[in-house]
C-alpha positions in Angstrom: 155.9 -17.9 126.6 158.9 -20.1 125.9 159.6 -20.4 122.2 159.2 -24.2 122.3 155.7 -23.9 123.7 154.7 -21.3 121.1 156.2 -23.5 118.4 154.2 -26.5 119.6 151.0 -24.5 119.7 151.6 -23.1 116.3 152.2 -26.6 114.9 149.0 -27.9 116.6 147.0 -25.0 115.1 148.6 -25.6 111.7 147.6 -29.3 111.8 144.1 -28.4 113.0 143.5 -25.6 110.5 141.3 -27.6 108.1 139.0 -28.8 110.8 138.8 -25.3 112.3 137.9 -23.9 108.9 135.1 -26.4 108.4 133.7 -25.4 111.8 134.1 -21.7 111.3 136.3 -21.5 114.4 139.6 -20.4 113.0 139.7 -16.8 114.1 142.5 -15.3 116.2 140.1 -15.0 119.1 139.2 -18.7 119.2 140.3 -21.2 122.0 143.1 -23.6 121.5 140.9 -26.5 122.6 137.8 -26.2 120.3 134.2 -26.8 121.4 132.4 -29.8 120.2 128.9 -30.6 118.9 126.1 -30.0 121.3 123.9 -33.0 120.5 120.8 -31.4 122.0 120.9 -28.5 119.5 123.3 -30.0 116.9 125.4 -26.9 117.0 129.1 -26.8 117.2 129.2 -24.6 120.4 129.6 -26.9 123.4 132.8 -26.0 125.3 135.0 -28.8 126.5 134.2 -29.8 130.1 136.7 -29.7 132.9 136.6 -33.5 132.9 137.6 -33.5 129.2 140.4 -31.1 129.9 141.6 -33.3 132.7 141.6 -36.4 130.4 143.5 -34.4 127.7 146.2 -33.4 130.2 146.4 -36.9 131.7 146.7 -38.5 128.2 149.5 -36.2 127.1 151.3 -36.7 130.5 151.4 -40.5 129.8 152.3 -40.0 126.2 155.3 -37.8 127.0 156.5 -40.2 129.7 155.8 -37.7 132.5 153.4 -40.1 134.0 150.4 -39.0 136.1 149.7 -35.4 135.4 146.7 -33.2 136.2 145.7 -29.7 135.3 146.5 -28.6 138.8 150.1 -29.9 138.3 150.4 -27.6 135.3 148.9 -24.7 137.3 151.2 -25.3 140.3 154.2 -25.4 137.9 153.3 -22.2 136.2 152.8 -20.4 139.6 156.1 -21.7 141.0 158.0 -20.8 137.9 156.5 -17.3 137.9 157.5 -16.8 141.6 161.0 -18.2 140.7 161.3 -15.6 138.0 160.6 -12.8 140.4 157.0 -11.9 139.6 155.1 -10.3 142.5 152.4 -12.1 144.5 149.9 -9.7 142.9 151.0 -10.5 139.4 150.9 -14.3 140.1 147.5 -13.9 141.8 146.1 -12.2 138.7 147.7 -14.8 136.3 146.3 -17.7 138.3 142.9 -16.3 139.1 143.3 -16.8 142.9 141.1 -14.4 144.8 143.4 -14.1 147.8 147.2 -13.4 147.5 147.6 -15.6 150.6 146.8 -18.6 148.4 149.7 -17.7 146.1 152.0 -17.4 149.2 151.4 -21.1 149.9 153.1 -22.0 146.7 156.0 -19.8 147.7 156.3 -21.5 151.1 156.5 -24.9 149.4 159.3 -23.6 147.2 161.2 -22.2 150.2 160.8 -25.5 152.0 162.4 -27.3 149.1 165.3 -24.8 148.9 165.9 -25.2 152.7 165.8 -29.0 152.6 168.8 -30.4 154.4 169.7 -32.6 151.4 170.7 -29.4 149.6 173.4 -28.7 152.1 175.1 -32.1 152.3 178.7 -32.1 151.4 180.4 -35.0 149.7 184.2 -35.6 149.5 185.2 -36.0 145.9 188.0 -38.6 145.8 
């Protein structure tokens, strides 16, 4: 994990420590994004939904100036970076949770297509 990412997560957890303590959800085995109150049972045990995760990612994409951002964009970036750094298809498959390595190969083909794009081979005279 890049040091900047770890530092940001540590800072988030530091700021959220008081709330986590009140909810008894401050152990090392807890999720970064905490559950919320299940209003049917009034217990603090309802995991965030995929819709809520999508909204969180979109909100922070706008806040940081990236613009439109989705959880799949983050996943695609992680897979592409892992392939760029030389991880095997099997390692990336396990990391991403894809059932079939052929799915991971699709990300690699997209990366190869970008590398082979004609724009990368244009020469310009510097005068």
